[in-house]
VOPAMAR-151769 format. One record per residue (C-alpha): residue in three letters; x, y, z. Coordinates in steps of 0.001 Angstrom, whole numbers, plus 524288, in hexadecimal, padded with zeros to 5 digits. Example, Ala and Ser with C-alpha at 12.3 -4.5 7.8 and 13.67 -1.06 7.14 Angstrom:
VOPAMAR-151769
<rec residuo="ALA" east="8300C" north="7EE6C" up="81E78"/>
<rec residuo="SER" east="83566" north="7FBDC" up="81BE4"/>
END
This chain:
VOPAMAR-151769
<rec residuo="MET" east="37ABC" north="EADC6" up="51141"/>
<rec residuo="SER" east="370E9" north="EAEFD" up="50646"/>
<rec residuo="LYS" east="36618" north="EB16D" up="50FB3"/>
<rec residuo="SER" east="36CDD" north="EBE12" up="514A8"/>
<rec residuo="LYS" east="36FC6" north="EC21F" up="50658"/>
<rec residuo="ASN" east="3619A" north="EC097" up="5037C"/>
<rec residuo="ILE" east="35DE0" north="EC8BD" up="50F61"/>
<rec residuo="SER" east="36747" north="ED356" up="50B44"/>
<rec residuo="ASP" east="362A0" north="ED35A" up="4FD55"/>
<rec residuo="SER" east="35456" north="ED4BA" up="50161"/>
<rec residuo="ILE" east="357DB" north="EDFFD" up="50A74"/>
<rec residuo="LYS" east="35E97" north="EE722" up="4FF17"/>
<rec residuo="ILE" east="352B9" north="EE4C2" up="4F68F"/>
<rec residuo="ASN" east="3494D" north="EE923" up="50062"/>
<rec residuo="ILE" east="35092" north="EF5B4" up="5028A"/>
<rec residuo="CYS" east="34FF3" north="EF934" up="4F3B9"/>
<rec residuo="GLU" east="341E6" north="EF530" up="4F2FD"/>
<rec residuo="GLU" east="33E6A" north="EFC71" up="4FF7E"/>
<rec residuo="ILE" east="34505" north="F08AC" up="4FA40"/>
<rec residuo="PHE" east="33DFD" north="F0884" up="4EDB3"/>
<rec residuo="THR" east="33131" north="F08F8" up="4F4DF"/>
<rec residuo="ILE" east="3345E" north="F162F" up="4FB22"/>
<rec residuo="ASP" east="3310D" north="F1E2C" up="4EEBE"/>
<rec residuo="ASN" east="32D7C" north="F1B20" up="4E0CC"/>
<rec residuo="SER" east="337D7" north="F2589" up="4DBC2"/>
<rec residuo="ILE" east="342D0" north="F1BC8" up="4E039"/>
<rec residuo="ARG" east="348B1" north="F1731" up="4D353"/>
<rec residuo="PHE" east="35408" north="F0E7F" up="4D85F"/>
<rec residuo="VAL" east="35806" north="F083D" up="4E5CC"/>
<rec residuo="GLY" east="36405" north="F0005" up="4E64E"/>
<rec residuo="LEU" east="36E33" north="EFA60" up="4EE78"/>
<rec residuo="VAL" east="37B8E" north="EFD2B" up="4E8BD"/>
<rec residuo="ASN" east="38811" north="EF5BB" up="4EC71"/>
<rec residuo="LYS" east="395BE" north="EFA93" up="4ECBF"/>
<rec residuo="GLU" east="397B8" north="EF7FF" up="4DE80"/>
<rec residuo="GLY" east="38C78" north="F00F8" up="4DA45"/>
<rec residuo="GLU" east="383E0" north="EF59C" up="4D731"/>
<rec residuo="VAL" east="37567" north="EF51A" up="4DA75"/>
<rec residuo="ILE" east="373F7" north="EE886" up="4E26A"/>
<rec residuo="GLU" east="365B1" north="EEA43" up="4E635"/>
<rec residuo="GLY" east="35A97" north="EF2AF" up="4E142"/>
<rec residuo="GLY" east="358BC" north="EF9A4" up="4D53A"/>
<rec residuo="PHE" east="35047" north="F02D7" up="4CD25"/>
<rec residuo="ARG" east="3415B" north="F03D3" up="4CFE7"/>
<rec residuo="LYS" east="339FF" north="EFC71" up="4C5C2"/>
<rec residuo="GLY" east="33732" north="F0556" up="4BA18"/>
<rec residuo="ILE" east="3427B" north="F0E67" up="4BC53"/>
<rec residuo="GLU" east="34D31" north="F0FAA" up="4B239"/>
<rec residuo="PRO" east="35B39" north="F1259" up="4B76C"/>
<rec residuo="LEU" east="3607B" north="F1F95" up="4B318"/>
<rec residuo="LEU" east="36E84" north="F1A94" up="4B20C"/>
<rec residuo="ASN" east="3745B" north="F0E60" up="4ABF8"/>
<rec residuo="GLN" east="379B8" north="F031C" up="4B448"/>
<rec residuo="ASN" east="387F5" north="F08A2" up="4B41F"/>
<rec residuo="GLU" east="38342" north="F1728" up="4B7A0"/>
<rec residuo="GLU" east="37B4C" north="F1110" up="4C356"/>
<rec residuo="GLN" east="386B7" north="F0907" up="4C859"/>
<rec residuo="ASP" east="38F1B" north="F1528" up="4C7F4"/>
<rec residuo="MET" east="3848C" north="F1D07" up="4CEC9"/>
<rec residuo="TYR" east="383D5" north="F12AC" up="4D9C1"/>
<rec residuo="LEU" east="39287" north="F1267" up="4DAE3"/>
<rec residuo="GLN" east="39292" north="F2121" up="4DC97"/>
<rec residuo="SER" east="3877B" north="F2091" up="4E6A4"/>
<rec residuo="LEU" east="38F49" north="F1650" up="4EDF5"/>
<rec residuo="SER" east="39B73" north="F1F07" up="4ED1D"/>
<rec residuo="ASN" east="393D0" north="F2AF8" up="4F200"/>
<rec residuo="ILE" east="38E64" north="F234A" up="4FE3D"/>
<rec residuo="ASN" east="39C46" north="F1E41" up="500B9"/>
<rec residuo="PHE" east="3A1D8" north="F2C3C" up="4FFBF"/>
<rec residuo="PHE" east="398AC" north="F324A" up="508D4"/>
<rec residuo="GLN" east="39909" north="F26ED" up="5122B"/>
<rec residuo="SER" east="3A7DD" north="F2A56" up="5139B"/>
<rec residuo="PHE" east="3A2F7" north="F368A" up="51B67"/>
<rec residuo="SER" east="39A72" north="F2E49" up="52495"/>
<rec residuo="GLU" east="3A379" north="F3020" up="53009"/>
<rec residuo="LYS" east="3A169" north="F3F24" up="52F5D"/>
<rec residuo="PHE" east="3939B" north="F3F4C" up="529E1"/>
<rec residuo="GLY" east="38D47" north="F324E" up="52D9B"/>
<rec residuo="PRO" east="38977" north="F27FE" up="523D2"/>
<rec residuo="VAL" east="3839A" north="F2A32" up="516F5"/>
<rec residuo="ASP" east="374A6" north="F27B3" up="5170E"/>
<rec residuo="TYR" east="37208" north="F2A40" up="508C2"/>
<rec residuo="LEU" east="37604" north="F325A" up="4FCBD"/>
<rec residuo="ILE" east="36C73" north="F3932" up="4F3EB"/>
<rec residuo="ILE" east="36F1B" north="F3DE7" up="4E636"/>
<rec residuo="ARG" east="363D3" north="F450F" up="4DF7F"/>
<rec residuo="GLN" east="363EC" north="F4802" up="4D151"/>
<rec residuo="LYS" east="35A04" north="F4C3F" up="4C7E3"/>
<rec residuo="ARG" east="3549F" north="F3EAF" up="4C3A4"/>
<rec residuo="ILE" east="357B4" north="F363E" up="4CF88"/>
<rec residuo="THR" east="35B7F" north="F3705" up="4DD6F"/>
<rec residuo="MET" east="3656D" north="F2C67" up="4E278"/>
<rec residuo="MET" east="36679" north="F285A" up="4F099"/>
<rec residuo="THR" east="3713D" north="F201E" up="4F550"/>
<rec residuo="PHE" east="3717D" north="F1A06" up="502E6"/>
<rec residuo="PRO" east="37CA7" north="F1219" up="50926"/>
<rec residuo="PHE" east="377AC" north="F03CA" up="50B7C"/>
<rec residuo="LYS" east="38190" north="EFAF7" up="51270"/>
<rec residuo="GLU" east="38CB2" north="EF9DA" up="5090E"/>
<rec residuo="LYS" east="3840D" north="EFD35" up="4FD12"/>
<rec residuo="ILE" east="37BAB" north="F0952" up="4F9A6"/>
<rec residuo="LEU" east="36D88" north="F0A20" up="4F6D5"/>
<rec residuo="CYS" east="36A9B" north="F1314" up="4EB2C"/>
<rec residuo="ILE" east="35D08" north="F18D2" up="4E874"/>
<rec residuo="SER" east="359AF" north="F2195" up="4DCEF"/>
<rec residuo="THR" east="34C7C" north="F289A" up="4DC2E"/>
<rec residuo="SER" east="34670" north="F317E" up="4D2D3"/>
<rec residuo="SER" east="34976" north="F4065" up="4D53C"/>
<rec residuo="GLN" east="33B43" north="F42B3" up="4D94D"/>
<rec residuo="SER" east="33CA7" north="F38E7" up="4E508"/>
<rec residuo="ASP" east="33B1E" north="F3C7E" up="4F343"/>
<rec residuo="ILE" east="34987" north="F3AB2" up="4F698"/>
<rec residuo="ASP" east="34783" north="F3CA7" up="5057E"/>
<rec residuo="LYS" east="33CB5" north="F31C7" up="5054B"/>
<rec residuo="VAL" east="34578" north="F2855" up="4FE0F"/>
<rec residuo="ARG" east="351B9" north="F2B58" up="505FA"/>
<rec residuo="ASN" east="34ADE" north="F2A57" up="512C0"/>
<rec residuo="SER" east="34348" north="F1E4E" up="50FB9"/>
<rec residuo="THR" east="34F1F" north="F17FC" up="50A6A"/>
<rec residuo="LEU" east="357A9" north="F1B70" up="516B3"/>
<rec residuo="GLU" east="34C89" north="F15B7" up="51F11"/>
<rec residuo="CYS" east="34C79" north="F0958" up="5171B"/>
<rec residuo="LEU" east="35B62" north="F079F" up="517F9"/>
<rec residuo="LYS" east="35AF2" north="F09E4" up="5272E"/>
<rec residuo="ARG" east="35078" north="EFEE3" up="529C6"/>
<rec residuo="PRO" east="3565A" north="EF264" up="52D62"/>
<rec residuo="LYS" east="35491" north="EE7D7" up="5225D"/>
<rec residuo="SER" east="3521D" north="ED95A" up="525DD"/>
END
């Protein structure tokens, strides 16, 4: 049992680490559970969060709610691949990931298409 848990944990960590390598403009990569808690990942070294911990958790809960809302239309539109919110200072990308969500925030100057496409490729690759 602990062996499979360790494999699962290393997969989560590898996904977060791999996504950070896509672009230096990535500020945050994290897996978020149904309670809005970051269970893996975090901020890039040297990056200060723009929100306090409660605001961050609220934002992740809203991201989870947004994914679930749009997933409710999957029968008509197909499954949600990702959601992107672009603001003046950051761009937030949210990807469904099993029963969790993968959240990425980048600086507003990042190449959103590159980060999105590379992340989708990373999520499609089988993990072992």
